[in-house]
C-alpha positions, 0 to 999 in steps of 0.5 A: 042804335047804341052798341047795347041797343040790342038789349031792348030791341023789341024785334028780338024774340023773347027767348033770345032776350032771356038768353042774352040776359042770362049770358050777361048775368053769367058774365058778371058772375064770372068776372066777380069770381075772377076778381075774387081769385085774383085778390086771393092770390095777391093775399097769399 
């Protein structure tokens, strides 16, 4: 199984998969905000 094989593991309950998907989305959004904050600080 690949490192991210859990993402499509049919044995995980659907609620767990939904929570994992939400976690990934929030992590991506946080990374975007961090990048924007860094860019803004560099422009100042």
